[in-house]
C-alpha positions in Angstrom: -269.6 173.7 80.1 -270.5 171.4 77.3 -270.4 173.3 74.0 -271.5 170.4 71.7 -269.8 169.6 68.5 -269.6 171.7 65.4 -267.5 171.0 62.3 -265.8 174.1 60.9 -263.5 174.3 57.8 -261.6 177.5 57.1 -258.7 178.3 54.8 -255.9 180.6 55.6 -254.6 183.0 53.0 -251.6 181.1 51.5 -249.1 181.1 48.7 -245.4 180.3 47.9 -242.6 182.6 49.2 -241.9 183.8 45.6 -245.5 184.9 45.1 -245.7 186.6 48.6 -242.4 188.5 48.1 -243.5 189.7 44.7 -246.8 191.1 46.1 -247.7 194.4 47.6 -250.7 193.1 49.5 -251.6 194.6 52.9 -253.2 192.0 55.1 -256.1 193.1 57.3 -255.6 193.5 61.0 -255.3 190.0 62.4 -255.4 188.3 59.0 -253.1 185.3 58.9 -251.0 184.2 55.9 -249.0 181.1 55.3 -246.0 180.5 53.1 -246.7 177.1 51.7 -243.2 176.1 50.8 -241.6 177.1 54.1 -244.4 176.6 56.7 -243.9 180.2 58.0 -246.7 182.5 58.9 -247.3 186.3 59.1 -250.2 188.1 60.7 -251.5 191.4 59.1 -251.6 194.7 60.9 -253.8 196.5 58.3 -250.9 198.9 57.6 -247.8 197.3 56.4 -247.3 195.2 53.2 -246.6 191.5 53.6 -242.9 192.0 53.0 -242.7 194.4 55.9 -244.4 192.1 58.5 -242.4 189.9 60.8 -242.9 186.1 60.8 -244.7 184.8 63.9 -243.6 182.3 66.5 -240.4 181.8 68.4 -238.8 179.7 65.7 -240.7 181.6 62.9 -242.2 178.4 61.7 -245.6 176.9 62.5 -247.0 173.4 62.0 -250.7 173.0 62.6 -251.9 169.4 62.6 -255.5 170.1 63.1 -255.4 168.9 66.7 -257.9 166.7 68.3 -260.3 166.6 71.3 -257.5 165.7 73.7 -254.8 167.8 72.1 -253.2 170.6 74.1 -251.2 173.5 72.8 -248.7 175.8 74.6 -249.7 178.5 72.2 -253.1 178.5 70.4 -255.3 177.5 68.9 -257.8 178.4 71.6 -261.5 178.0 71.1 -263.8 178.5 74.0 -267.6 178.7 74.0 -267.8 179.4 77.7 -268.4 182.7 79.5 -266.0 185.6 78.9 -266.1 186.4 82.7 
């Protein structure tokens, strides 16, 4: 299925480790956050404060290069405009 081309720009919630650890923020369910000085990421569950969430990923560090039309990923990002069935 040809989905066409659409440019999308989005920003992840991000800050330094010092700012994150000093906060009491509760991220919404599925809301991503990035630690800008370490490259680590946490995903909110809508219940726990940022400090009580685990880092994501097997190595607990994520590098996202933006990808390209021929880029493949072993884990996300996954965008699909096709049928859900």
